[in-house]
PLY file of the C-alpha trace (Angstrom):
ply
format ascii 1.0
element vertex 93
property float x
property float y
property float z
element edge 92
property int vertex1
property int vertex2
end_header
-7.76 16.87 31.99
-9.90 19.96 32.00
-8.43 23.20 33.29
-10.74 26.02 34.28
-9.42 29.47 34.91
-10.55 31.43 37.92
-13.87 33.16 37.50
-15.75 33.43 40.82
-16.47 36.87 42.26
-13.16 38.37 43.38
-14.46 39.61 46.72
-14.76 35.95 47.76
-10.96 35.72 47.84
-10.61 38.36 50.51
-11.33 37.72 54.18
-14.72 38.55 55.65
-14.06 38.80 59.38
-12.28 41.79 60.91
-9.45 39.78 62.55
-8.65 38.12 59.21
-8.84 41.45 57.38
-6.45 42.96 59.93
-4.00 40.07 59.53
-4.01 40.34 55.74
-3.66 44.13 55.84
-0.62 43.76 58.09
0.91 41.10 55.83
0.58 43.13 52.65
1.40 46.50 54.21
-1.89 48.31 53.82
-4.58 49.62 56.12
-7.67 47.75 57.22
-9.81 50.53 55.76
-8.12 50.27 52.35
-8.56 46.50 52.26
-12.24 46.86 53.15
-12.64 49.45 50.37
-11.00 47.12 47.86
-13.20 44.23 48.94
-16.31 46.40 48.62
-15.27 47.61 45.16
-14.97 43.98 44.01
-18.36 42.94 45.38
-20.94 41.98 42.77
-24.67 41.72 43.38
-25.11 39.54 40.31
-21.79 37.85 39.46
-23.19 36.47 36.19
-23.31 40.05 34.90
-19.98 41.08 36.37
-16.43 39.81 36.21
-16.93 36.24 35.05
-14.96 34.34 32.46
-13.21 36.46 29.87
-14.42 39.74 31.39
-12.29 39.05 34.47
-9.23 38.51 32.26
-9.87 41.75 30.40
-10.14 43.79 33.60
-7.35 41.99 35.45
-5.02 40.37 32.86
-2.43 39.66 35.54
-4.77 37.05 37.05
-4.93 35.03 33.83
-1.20 35.49 33.18
-0.45 34.01 36.61
-2.85 31.11 36.04
-1.49 30.35 32.57
2.05 30.38 33.93
1.08 28.02 36.76
-0.56 25.60 34.32
2.45 25.59 32.01
4.95 25.22 34.85
2.97 22.30 36.27
2.84 20.63 32.84
6.59 21.08 32.41
7.25 19.66 35.87
5.14 16.61 35.11
6.96 16.18 31.81
10.31 16.21 33.67
8.93 13.48 35.93
8.15 11.35 32.89
4.42 11.92 32.74
3.40 12.11 29.09
0.43 13.99 27.78
-0.97 14.42 24.34
0.21 18.03 23.97
3.92 17.23 23.80
6.60 19.21 25.58
6.22 22.58 23.90
8.51 25.03 25.63
9.44 22.80 28.58
13.04 23.00 29.74
0 1
1 2
2 3
3 4
4 5
5 6
6 7
7 8
8 9
9 10
10 11
11 12
12 13
13 14
14 15
15 16
16 17
17 18
18 19
19 20
20 21
21 22
22 23
23 24
24 25
25 26
26 27
27 28
28 29
29 30
30 31
31 32
32 33
33 34
34 35
35 36
36 37
37 38
38 39
39 40
40 41
41 42
42 43
43 44
44 45
45 46
46 47
47 48
48 49
49 50
50 51
51 52
52 53
53 54
54 55
55 56
56 57
57 58
58 59
59 60
60 61
61 62
62 63
63 64
64 65
65 66
66 67
67 68
68 69
69 70
70 71
71 72
72 73
73 74
74 75
75 76
76 77
77 78
78 79
79 80
80 81
81 82
82 83
83 84
84 85
85 86
86 87
87 88
88 89
89 90
90 91
91 92
């Protein structure tokens, strides 16, 4: 199995349309204006020169920490279910 960590432009993960922006702002307890500012600050004209690959992890290490944790938790869950891989059960409880 190949696992790729997230590396597309971050603004793509935020809503584009005003009703969706309003819903997300309400859910996370911020203003519509703030969410639009954040989205604009994440926008990249040329993503290949911006936050791709390791550069994203350097700027936002919490993103890679969350992804690494999700990968390890999924591997441990599969191990509990009896699925065997070639990496063993390092750290699985």
